[in-house]
N, CA and C atoms as an extended XYZ file, in Angstrom:
522
Properties=species:S:1:pos:R:3:atomname:S:1:resname:S:1:resid:I:1 pbc="F F F"
N      -125.385       70.861      -62.317 N   MET     1
C      -124.467       71.712      -61.673 CA  MET     1
C      -123.750       70.990      -60.553 C   MET     1
N      -122.501       71.159      -60.592 N   ARG     2
C      -121.653       70.494      -59.631 CA  ARG     2
C      -121.197       71.460      -58.555 C   ARG     2
N      -121.247       70.970      -57.327 N   ILE     3
C      -120.759       71.809      -56.222 CA  ILE     3
C      -119.411       71.236      -55.794 C   ILE     3
N      -118.452       72.048      -55.850 N   SER     4
C      -117.115       71.585      -55.449 CA  SER     4
C      -116.815       72.045      -54.025 C   SER     4
N      -116.094       71.161      -53.324 N   LYS     5
C      -115.706       71.479      -51.950 CA  LYS     5
C      -114.463       72.357      -51.977 C   LYS     5
N      -114.384       73.252      -51.053 N   PRO     6
C      -113.163       74.061      -51.013 CA  PRO     6
C      -111.961       73.196      -50.595 C   PRO     6
N      -110.878       73.308      -51.301 N   VAL     7
C      -109.662       72.525      -51.050 CA  VAL     7
C      -108.545       73.390      -50.492 C   VAL     7
N      -108.872       74.551      -50.102 N   CYS     8
C      -107.827       75.474      -49.663 CA  CYS     8
C      -107.140       75.000      -48.385 C   CYS     8
N      -107.834       74.300      -47.472 N   GLY     9
C      -107.231       73.844      -46.218 CA  GLY     9
C      -106.116       72.841      -46.464 C   GLY     9
N      -106.360       71.893      -47.355 N   ARG    10
C      -105.368       70.869      -47.604 CA  ARG    10
C      -104.180       71.414      -48.403 C   ARG    10
N      -104.423       72.257      -49.362 N   LEU    11
C      -103.333       72.795      -50.166 CA  LEU    11
C      -102.437       73.733      -49.378 C   LEU    11
N      -102.954       74.416      -48.409 N   GLN    12
C      -102.140       75.358      -47.645 CA  GLN    12
C      -101.207       74.646      -46.668 C   GLN    12
N      -101.486       73.411      -46.273 N   GLN    13
C      -100.674       72.731      -45.275 CA  GLN    13
C       -99.600       71.838      -45.896 C   GLN    13
N       -99.502       71.796      -47.126 N   THR    14
C       -98.528       70.950      -47.781 CA  THR    14
C       -97.115       71.453      -47.448 C   THR    14
N       -96.253       70.567      -46.848 N   GLY    15
C       -94.875       70.921      -46.531 CA  GLY    15
C       -94.654       71.407      -45.110 C   GLY    15
N       -95.677       71.748      -44.385 N   ILE    16
C       -95.518       72.241      -43.013 CA  ILE    16
C       -94.965       71.143      -42.114 C   ILE    16
N       -95.428       69.943      -42.279 N   ALA    17
C       -94.934       68.826      -41.457 CA  ALA    17
C       -93.451       68.581      -41.722 C   ALA    17
N       -93.018       68.734      -42.958 N   LEU    18
C       -91.603       68.559      -43.299 CA  LEU    18
C       -90.754       69.617      -42.620 C   LEU    18
N       -91.163       70.847      -42.683 N   ILE    19
C       -90.411       71.943      -42.056 CA  ILE    19
C       -90.357       71.759      -40.540 C   ILE    19
N       -91.463       71.396      -39.932 N   THR    20
C       -91.506       71.172      -38.485 CA  THR    20
C       -90.572       70.016      -38.101 C   THR    20
N       -90.595       68.962      -38.862 N   GLY    21
C       -89.717       67.821      -38.607 CA  GLY    21
C       -88.248       68.191      -38.715 C   GLY    21
N       -87.898       69.003      -39.723 N   LEU    22
C       -86.508       69.437      -39.880 CA  LEU    22
C       -86.056       70.322      -38.720 C   LEU    22
N       -86.924       71.197      -38.252 N   VAL    23
C       -86.579       72.059      -37.106 CA  VAL    23
C       -86.302       71.199      -35.877 C   VAL    23
N       -87.168       70.210      -35.608 N   PHE    24
C       -86.945       69.323      -34.469 CA  PHE    24
C       -85.661       68.508      -34.634 C   PHE    24
N       -85.373       68.068      -35.848 N   LEU    25
C       -84.157       67.308      -36.108 CA  LEU    25
C       -82.913       68.160      -35.840 C   LEU    25
N       -82.923       69.410      -36.255 N   VAL    26
C       -81.795       70.320      -35.995 CA  VAL    26
C       -81.629       70.533      -34.489 C   VAL    26
N       -82.741       70.710      -33.777 N   MET    27
C       -82.660       70.911      -32.326 CA  MET    27
C       -82.079       69.679      -31.634 C   MET    27
N       -82.513       68.506      -32.025 N   LEU    28
C       -81.983       67.274      -31.434 CA  LEU    28
C       -80.500       67.090      -31.754 C   LEU    28
N       -80.096       67.453      -32.949 N   THR    29
C       -78.687       67.362      -33.322 CA  THR    29
C       -77.839       68.287      -32.461 C   THR    29
N       -78.289       69.516      -32.247 N   LEU    30
C       -77.555       70.456      -31.393 CA  LEU    30
C       -77.445       69.940      -29.964 C   LEU    30
N       -78.505       69.375      -29.438 N   ILE    31
C       -78.469       68.819      -28.090 CA  ILE    31
C       -77.471       67.657      -28.021 C   ILE    31
N       -77.467       66.790      -29.021 N   ALA    32
C       -76.549       65.643      -29.037 CA  ALA    32
C       -75.095       66.095      -29.135 C   ALA    32
N       -74.809       67.080      -29.974 N   VAL    33
C       -73.437       67.583      -30.119 CA  VAL    33
C       -72.962       68.206      -28.811 C   VAL    33
N       -73.809       68.983      -28.154 N   THR    34
C       -73.455       69.601      -26.874 CA  THR    34
C       -73.180       68.537      -25.814 C   THR    34
N       -73.987       67.499      -25.771 N   ALA    35
C       -73.786       66.413      -24.802 CA  ALA    35
C       -72.468       65.687      -25.069 C   ALA    35
N       -72.125       65.473      -26.323 N   MET    36
C       -70.868       64.797      -26.659 CA  MET    36
C       -69.670       65.652      -26.253 C   MET    36
N       -69.725       66.953      -26.491 N   GLN    37
C       -68.629       67.840      -26.104 CA  GLN    37
C       -68.458       67.850      -24.592 C   GLN    37
N       -69.537       67.898      -23.869 N   SER    38
C       -69.493       67.893      -22.413 CA  SER    38
C       -68.896       66.587      -21.894 C   SER    38
N       -69.288       65.470      -22.480 N   THR    39
C       -68.763       64.167      -22.068 CA  THR    39
C       -67.273       64.069      -22.357 C   THR    39
N       -66.838       64.553      -23.488 N   THR    40
C       -65.423       64.527      -23.836 CA  THR    40
C       -64.610       65.364      -22.854 C   THR    40
N       -65.091       66.531      -22.511 N   LEU    41
C       -64.404       67.392      -21.550 CA  LEU    41
C       -64.317       66.716      -20.189 C   LEU    41
N       -65.401       66.112      -19.733 N   GLU    42
C       -65.392       65.433      -18.442 CA  GLU    42
C       -64.437       64.252      -18.444 C   GLU    42
N       -64.327       63.549      -19.565 N   GLU    43
C       -63.404       62.422      -19.661 CA  GLU    43
C       -61.953       62.900      -19.573 C   GLU    43
N       -61.634       63.997      -20.232 N   ARG    44
C       -60.280       64.561      -20.142 CA  ARG    44
C       -59.972       65.026      -18.731 C   ARG    44
N       -60.954       65.641      -18.066 N   MET    45
C       -60.748       66.093      -16.690 CA  MET    45
C       -60.485       64.907      -15.766 C   MET    45
N       -61.206       63.823      -15.945 N   ALA    46
C       -61.001       62.629      -15.120 CA  ALA    46
C       -59.621       62.027      -15.375 C   ALA    46
N       -59.173       62.028      -16.611 N   GLY    47
C       -57.840       61.515      -16.938 CA  GLY    47
C       -56.744       62.355      -16.308 C   GLY    47
N       -56.908       63.673      -16.348 N   ASN    48
C       -55.919       64.560      -15.726 CA  ASN    48
C       -55.890       64.371      -14.215 C   ASN    48
N       -57.049       64.214      -13.602 N   ALA    49
C       -57.108       63.998      -12.155 CA  ALA    49
C       -56.432       62.675      -11.787 C   ALA    49
N       -56.633       61.656      -12.593 N   ARG    50
C       -55.990       60.363      -12.332 CA  ARG    50
C       -54.478       60.482      -12.460 C   ARG    50
N       -54.004       61.166      -13.492 N   SER    51
C       -52.570       61.342      -13.681 CA  SER    51
C       -51.950       62.113      -12.522 C   SER    51
N       -52.631       63.141      -12.058 N   ARG    52
C       -52.124       63.929      -10.924 CA  ARG    52
C       -52.108       63.084       -9.653 C   ARG    52
N       -53.127       62.273       -9.444 N   ASP    53
C       -53.179       61.407       -8.276 CA  ASP    53
C       -52.047       60.382       -8.311 C   ASP    53
N       -51.779       59.809       -9.476 N   LEU    54
C       -50.671       58.861       -9.596 CA  LEU    54
C       -49.326       59.549       -9.348 C   LEU    54
N       -49.166       60.784       -9.809 N   ALA    55
C       -47.934       61.530       -9.560 CA  ALA    55
C       -47.756       61.779       -8.064 C   ALA    55
N       -48.840       62.117       -7.370 N   PHE    56
C       -48.766       62.328       -5.922 CA  PHE    56
C       -48.385       61.036       -5.212 C   PHE    56
N       -49.000       59.935       -5.595 N   GLN    57
C       -48.675       58.650       -4.969 CA  GLN    57
C       -47.219       58.265       -5.219 C   GLN    57
N       -46.708       58.558       -6.409 N   ALA    58
C       -45.310       58.267       -6.713 CA  ALA    58
C       -44.380       59.119       -5.859 C   ALA    58
N       -44.691       60.404       -5.715 N   ALA    59
C       -43.863       61.285       -4.898 CA  ALA    59
C       -43.879       60.836       -3.436 C   ALA    59
N       -45.036       60.431       -2.955 N   GLU    60
C       -45.130       59.974       -1.572 CA  GLU    60
C       -44.382       58.654       -1.365 C   GLU    60
N       -44.473       57.741       -2.312 N   ALA    61
C       -43.725       56.484       -2.218 CA  ALA    61
C       -42.224       56.746       -2.245 C   ALA    61
N       -41.810       57.747       -3.004 N   THR    62
C       -40.402       58.102       -3.076 CA  THR    62
C       -39.925       58.694       -1.752 C   THR    62
N       -40.775       59.475       -1.083 N   VAL    63
C       -40.432       59.974        0.257 CA  VAL    63
C       -40.181       58.795        1.184 C   VAL    63
N       -41.066       57.804        1.144 N   ARG    64
C       -40.911       56.623        2.012 CA  ARG    64
C       -39.626       55.866        1.664 C   ARG    64
N       -39.275       55.783        0.401 N   GLY    65
C       -38.033       55.130       -0.001 CA  GLY    65
C       -36.808       55.876        0.503 C   GLY    65
N       -36.834       57.194        0.419 N   ALA    66
C       -35.717       58.001        0.918 CA  ALA    66
C       -35.613       57.894        2.442 C   ALA    66
N       -36.752       57.858        3.128 N   GLU    67
C       -36.731       57.684        4.587 CA  GLU    67
C       -36.143       56.325        4.958 C   GLU    67
N       -36.411       55.309        4.158 N   ALA    68
C       -35.837       53.987        4.412 CA  ALA    68
C       -34.314       54.031        4.262 C   ALA    68
N       -33.820       54.774        3.286 N   ILE    69
C       -32.367       54.929        3.119 CA  ILE    69
C       -31.777       55.623        4.335 C   ILE    69
N       -32.444       56.679        4.809 N   LEU    70
C       -31.937       57.421        5.968 CA  LEU    70
C       -32.040       56.609        7.251 C   LEU    70
N       -32.901       55.630        7.291 N   SER    71
C       -33.033       54.782        8.473 CA  SER    71
C       -32.019       53.648        8.479 C   SER    71
N       -31.278       53.487        7.418 N   GLY    72
C       -30.306       52.405        7.302 CA  GLY    72
C       -29.145       52.576        8.261 C   GLY    72
N       -28.324       51.534        8.361 N   ALA    73
C       -27.198       51.537        9.304 CA  ALA    73
C       -26.117       52.522        8.885 C   ALA    73
N       -25.848       52.617        7.579 N   SER    74
C       -24.816       53.544        7.117 CA  SER    74
C       -25.398       54.454        6.043 C   SER    74
N       -24.879       55.664        6.025 N   LEU    75
C       -25.358       56.673        5.069 CA  LEU    75
C       -24.237       57.055        4.113 C   LEU    75
N       -24.592       57.456        2.905 N   PRO    76
C       -23.570       57.969        1.993 CA  PRO    76
C       -23.090       59.346        2.471 C   PRO    76
N       -21.992       59.777        1.914 N   ALA    77
C       -21.486       61.120        2.239 CA  ALA    77
C       -22.390       62.157        1.587 C   ALA    77
N       -22.697       63.210        2.321 N   PHE    78
C       -23.554       64.282        1.808 CA  PHE    78
C       -22.693       65.471        1.379 C   PHE    78
N       -21.760       65.209        0.486 N   ASN    79
C       -20.869       66.262        0.008 CA  ASN    79
C       -20.950       66.446       -1.506 C   ASN    79
N       -21.914       65.815       -2.138 N   GLY    80
C       -22.074       65.937       -3.584 CA  GLY    80
C       -21.294       64.906       -4.365 C   GLY    80
N       -20.505       64.038       -3.682 N   SER    81
C       -19.742       63.017       -4.402 CA  SER    81
C       -20.657       61.936       -4.970 C   SER    81
N       -21.812       61.757       -4.374 N   LYS    82
C       -22.808       60.808       -4.884 CA  LYS    82
C       -24.046       61.609       -5.273 C   LYS    82
N       -24.542       61.379       -6.491 N   VAL    83
C       -25.678       62.134       -7.021 CA  VAL    83
C       -26.899       61.952       -6.114 C   VAL    83
N       -27.531       63.073       -5.782 N   GLY    84
C       -28.760       63.045       -4.994 CA  GLY    84
C       -28.557       63.227       -3.505 C   GLY    84
N       -27.324       63.190       -3.034 N   TYR    85
C       -27.035       63.337       -1.606 CA  TYR    85
C       -26.121       64.548       -1.438 C   TYR    85
N       -26.676       65.626       -0.877 N   TYR    86
C       -25.955       66.893       -0.816 CA  TYR    86
C       -26.009       67.480        0.589 C   TYR    86
N       -25.075       68.392        0.846 N   ALA    87
C       -25.211       69.260        2.013 CA  ALA    87
C       -26.318       70.245        1.669 C   ALA    87
N       -26.707       71.062        2.612 N   GLN    88
C       -27.825       71.977        2.366 CA  GLN    88
C       -27.580       72.808        1.109 C   GLN    88
N       -28.523       72.745        0.177 N   LEU    89
C       -28.439       73.530       -1.056 CA  LEU    89
C       -28.833       74.970       -0.755 C   LEU    89
N       -28.189       75.941       -1.408 N   PRO    90
C       -28.490       77.353       -1.119 CA  PRO    90
C       -29.967       77.721       -1.297 C   PRO    90
N       -30.615       77.155       -2.302 N   ASN    91
C       -32.022       77.474       -2.559 CA  ASN    91
C       -32.936       76.281       -2.298 C   ASN    91
N       -32.495       75.340       -1.491 N   GLY    92
C       -33.254       74.121       -1.253 CA  GLY    92
C       -34.593       74.340       -0.580 C   GLY    92
N       -34.767       75.474        0.084 N   GLY    93
C       -36.034       75.776        0.731 CA  GLY    93
C       -37.015       76.497       -0.170 C   GLY    93
N       -36.617       76.781       -1.394 N   SER    94
C       -37.468       77.529       -2.318 CA  SER    94
C       -38.191       76.572       -3.269 C   SER    94
N       -39.503       76.673       -3.302 N   SER    95
C       -40.260       75.816       -4.224 CA  SER    95
C       -39.947       76.163       -5.675 C   SER    95
N       -39.645       77.426       -5.948 N   ASP    96
C       -39.301       77.846       -7.304 CA  ASP    96
C       -38.025       77.151       -7.781 C   ASP    96
N       -37.058       76.975       -6.891 N   TYR    97
C       -35.818       76.288       -7.259 CA  TYR    97
C       -36.110       74.870       -7.726 C   TYR    97
N       -36.916       74.138       -6.987 N   TRP    98
C       -37.180       72.738       -7.325 CA  TRP    98
C       -38.016       72.611       -8.601 C   TRP    98
N       -38.909       73.546       -8.843 N   LYS    99
C       -39.765       73.472      -10.032 CA  LYS    99
C       -39.053       73.914      -11.298 C   LYS    99
N       -38.201       74.939      -11.194 N   ASN   100
C       -37.672       75.566      -12.410 CA  ASN   100
C       -36.165       75.438      -12.604 C   ASN   100
N       -35.375       75.293      -11.532 N   THR   101
C       -33.927       75.380      -11.656 CA  THR   101
C       -33.219       74.043      -11.519 C   THR   101
N       -33.619       73.243      -10.558 N   HIS   102
C       -32.906       71.997      -10.268 CA  HIS   102
C       -32.958       71.047      -11.464 C   HIS   102
N       -31.798       70.450      -11.792 N   ASP   103
C       -31.713       69.489      -12.891 CA  ASP   103
C       -32.038       68.102      -12.342 C   ASP   103
N       -33.308       67.721      -12.454 N   TRP   104
C       -33.764       66.463      -11.880 CA  TRP   104
C       -33.134       65.253      -12.568 C   TRP   104
N       -32.871       65.335      -13.838 N   ALA   105
C       -32.321       64.182      -14.560 CA  ALA   105
C       -30.890       63.875      -14.122 C   ALA   105
N       -30.095       64.897      -13.843 N   ALA   106
C       -28.679       64.691      -13.543 CA  ALA   106
C       -28.345       64.780      -12.060 C   ALA   106
N       -29.201       65.400      -11.256 N   GLN   107
C       -28.836       65.660       -9.858 CA  GLN   107
C       -29.818       65.055       -8.862 C   GLN   107
N       -30.417       63.934       -9.204 N   SER   108
C       -31.335       63.274       -8.279 CA  SER   108
C       -31.259       61.764       -8.458 C   SER   108
N       -31.860       61.060       -7.522 N   VAL   109
C       -31.840       59.595       -7.536 CA  VAL   109
C       -33.190       59.096       -8.022 C   VAL   109
N       -33.172       58.181       -8.969 N   LEU   110
C       -34.398       57.582       -9.492 CA  LEU   110
C       -34.922       56.563       -8.492 C   LEU   110
N       -36.203       56.654       -8.178 N   HIS   111
C       -36.838       55.689       -7.268 CA  HIS   111
C       -36.899       54.346       -7.969 C   HIS   111
N       -36.430       53.308       -7.282 N   THR   112
C       -36.338       51.992       -7.923 CA  THR   112
C       -37.487       51.068       -7.550 C   THR   112
N       -38.384       51.498       -6.682 N   GLY   113
C       -39.518       50.653       -6.309 CA  GLY   113
C       -40.515       50.528       -7.443 C   GLY   113
N       -41.428       49.593       -7.286 N   ALA   114
C       -42.452       49.352       -8.308 CA  ALA   114
C       -43.541       50.418       -8.218 C   ALA   114
N       -43.664       51.215       -9.239 N   LEU   115
C       -44.700       52.247       -9.316 CA  LEU   115
C       -45.456       52.047      -10.628 C   LEU   115
N       -46.689       51.614      -10.551 N   THR   116
C       -47.466       51.332      -11.748 CA  THR   116
C       -48.154       52.598      -12.250 C   THR   116
N       -48.110       52.818      -13.543 N   GLY   117
C       -48.809       53.947      -14.141 CA  GLY   117
C       -48.132       55.282      -13.928 C   GLY   117
N       -46.856       55.270      -13.573 N   VAL   118
C       -46.116       56.503      -13.304 CA  VAL   118
C       -44.952       56.594      -14.279 C   VAL   118
N       -44.729       57.772      -14.799 N   LYS   119
C       -43.624       57.943      -15.737 CA  LYS   119
C       -42.288       57.936      -15.003 C   LYS   119
N       -42.205       58.680      -13.870 N   GLU   120
C       -40.925       58.798      -13.171 CA  GLU   120
C       -41.138       59.335      -11.767 C   GLU   120
N       -40.245       58.914      -10.847 N   ALA   121
C       -40.231       59.452       -9.488 CA  ALA   121
C       -38.776       59.549       -9.048 C   ALA   121
N       -38.376       60.716       -8.535 N   ARG   122
C       -36.981       60.965       -8.140 CA  ARG   122
C       -36.931       61.670       -6.792 C   ARG   122
N       -35.768       61.588       -6.140 N   PHE   123
C       -35.598       62.268       -4.861 CA  PHE   123
C       -34.203       62.857       -4.716 C   PHE   123
N       -34.112       63.839       -3.808 N   VAL   124
C       -32.861       64.461       -3.396 CA  VAL   124
C       -32.900       64.528       -1.877 C   VAL   124
N       -31.776       64.186       -1.239 N   ILE   125
C       -31.675       64.287        0.214 CA  ILE   125
C       -30.576       65.283        0.542 C   ILE   125
N       -30.897       66.228        1.417 N   GLU   126
C       -29.929       67.220        1.873 CA  GLU   126
C       -29.682       67.022        3.361 C   GLU   126
N       -28.411       67.062        3.766 N   ALA   127
C       -28.062       67.063        5.189 CA  ALA   127
C       -28.109       68.512        5.650 C   ALA   127
N       -28.925       68.786        6.644 N   LEU   128
C       -29.109       70.161        7.111 CA  LEU   128
C       -28.241       70.416        8.337 C   LEU   128
N       -27.752       71.644        8.474 N   PRO   129
C       -26.970       71.969        9.667 CA  PRO   129
C       -27.861       71.995       10.911 C   PRO   129
N       -27.220       72.024       12.065 N   ALA   130
C       -27.967       72.002       13.327 CA  ALA   130
C       -28.880       73.215       13.461 C   ALA   130
N       -28.446       74.380       12.994 N   SER   131
C       -29.309       75.565       13.056 CA  SER   131
C       -29.512       76.090       11.651 C   SER   131
N       -30.731       76.412       11.347 N   LEU   132
C       -31.076       76.870        9.996 CA  LEU   132
C       -31.510       78.317       10.035 C   LEU   132
N       -31.091       79.065        9.036 N   GLY   133
C       -31.615       80.406        8.854 CA  GLY   133
C       -32.667       80.362        7.773 C   GLY   133
N       -33.393       81.425        7.630 N   SER   134
C       -34.409       81.476        6.599 CA  SER   134
C       -33.737       81.769        5.266 C   SER   134
N       -34.064       80.980        4.252 N   GLY   135
C       -33.480       81.214        2.936 CA  GLY   135
C       -34.473       80.858        1.856 C   GLY   135
N       -35.144       81.815        1.327 N   GLY   136
C       -36.081       81.535        0.256 CA  GLY   136
C       -37.503       81.484        0.766 C   GLY   136
N       -38.283       80.673        0.140 N   ASP   137
C       -39.694       80.507        0.476 CA  ASP   137
C       -39.809       79.860        1.850 C   ASP   137
N       -40.250       80.604        2.848 N   ASP   138
C       -40.268       80.144        4.234 CA  ASP   138
C       -41.175       78.947        4.450 C   ASP   138
N       -42.102       78.670        3.522 N   SER   139
C       -43.007       77.543        3.708 CA  SER   139
C       -42.291       76.211        3.559 C   SER   139
N       -41.123       76.199        2.907 N   LEU   140
C       -40.397       74.952        2.707 CA  LEU   140
C       -39.112       74.867        3.532 C   LEU   140
N       -38.860       75.847        4.394 N   VAL   141
C       -37.638       75.847        5.176 CA  VAL   141
C       -37.850       75.002        6.418 C   VAL   141
N       -36.968       74.021        6.602 N   ALA   142
C       -37.059       73.160        7.776 CA  ALA   142
C       -36.602       73.932        9.008 C   ALA   142
N       -37.283       73.746       10.093 N   LYS   143
C       -36.922       74.382       11.347 CA  LYS   143
C       -35.977       73.453       12.107 C   LYS   143
N       -35.099       74.029       12.896 N   ALA   144
C       -34.125       73.245       13.640 CA  ALA   144
C       -34.830       72.357       14.656 C   ALA   144
N       -34.367       71.124       14.750 N   LEU   145
C       -34.897       70.182       15.725 CA  LEU   145
C       -33.801       69.874       16.738 C   LEU   145
N       -34.199       69.626       17.967 N   SER   146
C       -33.194       69.337       18.983 CA  SER   146
C       -32.826       67.862       18.928 C   SER   146
N       -31.534       67.589       18.912 N   GLY   147
C       -31.034       66.221       18.939 CA  GLY   147
C       -31.114       65.530       17.592 C   GLY   147
N       -30.076       64.771       17.258 N   GLY   148
C       -30.072       63.990       16.030 CA  GLY   148
C       -29.711       64.805       14.807 C   GLY   148
N       -29.493       64.088       13.713 N   GLU   149
C       -29.180       64.717       12.443 CA  GLU   149
C       -30.483       64.990       11.701 C   GLU   149
N       -30.537       66.109       10.993 N   VAL   150
C       -31.750       66.498       10.288 CA  VAL   150
C       -31.473       66.497        8.782 C   VAL   150
N       -32.390       65.908        8.034 N   TYR   151
C       -32.276       65.816        6.578 CA  TYR   151
C       -33.547       66.347        5.938 C   TYR   151
N       -33.387       66.974        4.779 N   ARG   152
C       -34.540       67.434        4.009 CA  ARG   152
C       -34.655       66.542        2.772 C   ARG   152
N       -35.817       65.946        2.602 N   ILE   153
C       -36.081       65.077        1.455 CA  ILE   153
C       -37.017       65.834        0.513 C   ILE   153
N       -36.617       65.949       -0.738 N   THR   154
C       -37.449       66.575       -1.758 CA  THR   154
C       -37.684       65.550       -2.858 C   THR   154
N       -38.942       65.344       -3.217 N   THR   155
C       -39.269       64.356       -4.243 CA  THR   155
C       -40.104       64.986       -5.349 C   THR   155
N       -40.026       64.359       -6.508 N   ARG   156
C       -40.852       64.771       -7.643 CA  ARG   156
C       -41.424       63.524       -8.295 C   ARG   156
N       -42.734       63.494       -8.429 N   GLY   157
C       -43.406       62.395       -9.118 CA  GLY   157
C       -44.048       62.926      -10.387 C   GLY   157
N       -43.913       62.177      -11.480 N   ILE   158
C       -44.495       62.576      -12.758 CA  ILE   158
C       -45.516       61.526      -13.156 C   ILE   158
N       -46.722       61.976      -13.473 N   GLY   159
C       -47.824       61.083      -13.826 CA  GLY   159
C       -47.654       60.426      -15.179 C   GLY   159
N       -48.627       59.626      -15.531 N   THR   160
C       -48.595       58.824      -16.747 CA  THR   160
C       -48.412       59.666      -18.003 C   THR   160
N       -49.125       60.793      -18.086 N   ASP   161
C       -49.094       61.601      -19.305 CA  ASP   161
C       -47.828       62.445      -19.441 C   ASP   161
N       -47.026       62.526      -18.377 N   GLY   162
C       -45.788       63.299      -18.431 CA  GLY   162
C       -45.972       64.782      -18.185 C   GLY   162
N       -47.194       65.251      -18.054 N   THR   163
C       -47.422       66.679      -17.809 CA  THR   163
C       -47.802       66.964      -16.359 C   THR   163
N       -48.250       65.955      -15.629 N   SER   164
C       -48.618       66.146      -14.228 CA  SER   164
C       -47.401       65.860      -13.354 C   SER   164
N       -46.954       66.862      -12.619 N   SER   165
C       -45.830       66.639      -11.710 CA  SER   165
C       -46.178       67.182      -10.330 C   SER   165
N       -45.754       66.432       -9.322 N   ILE   166
C       -46.007       66.784       -7.923 CA  ILE   166
C       -44.662       66.834       -7.215 C   ILE   166
N       -44.462       67.867       -6.413 N   PHE   167
C       -43.269       68.012       -5.592 CA  PHE   167
C       -43.678       67.879       -4.139 C   PHE   167
N       -42.964       67.052       -3.402 N   LEU   168
C       -43.169       66.925       -1.960 CA  LEU   168
C       -41.846       67.175       -1.266 C   LEU   168
N       -41.930       67.800       -0.089 N   GLN   169
C       -40.725       68.048        0.680 CA  GLN   169
C       -41.037       67.812        2.146 C   GLN   169
N       -40.113       67.118        2.809 N   THR   170
C       -40.304       66.834        4.222 CA  THR   170
C       -38.948       66.822        4.909 C   THR   170
N       -38.957       66.870        6.215 N   THR   171
C       -37.707       66.739        6.976 CA  THR   171
C       -37.734       65.414        7.720 C   THR   171
N       -36.555       64.905        7.972 N   PHE   172
C       -36.412       63.608        8.633 CA  PHE   172
C       -35.312       63.739        9.667 C   PHE   172
N       -35.608       63.329       10.891 N   ARG   173
C       -34.588       63.361       11.941 CA  ARG   173
C       -34.154       61.939       12.216 C   ARG   173
N       -32.852       61.748       12.247 N   ARG   174
C       -32.274       60.412       12.470 CA  ARG   174
C       -31.690       60.339       13.852 C   ARG   174
């Protein structure tokens, strides 16, 4: 008479290790995909921040270039005969005008200095009257200064990708 050992323990566990391994593999795959998506998003955010920073630097360099023109010995006429040099524009104090209405390609001066990684930088200079009234967005309206001629410089810098644009506006007394 033969006594056989029960084999039920070994037969019942067949395939459990495979299923457990597949579950862990799926979990690791989901973690890896999530990490890749997060990294891609962070890379795009860093690129956009860099483009915006370059646009700001271009706009600021253009302000300095326009100030250098205004510091020169002779100035162009501010009557619209030369593109980019105007008397006070009716909506020049409104940020909405500069963002949506002004034709930057035809009515501004291209900055000619060396700007690396920037698509474009342009400026407009307005000669302001001795006394200013409020017209438009009060945050951009230059206040009257005593003595000297007052000019408003508005610049636009466009970053590398062409979608980041920065507008800067300042006043300059000569």
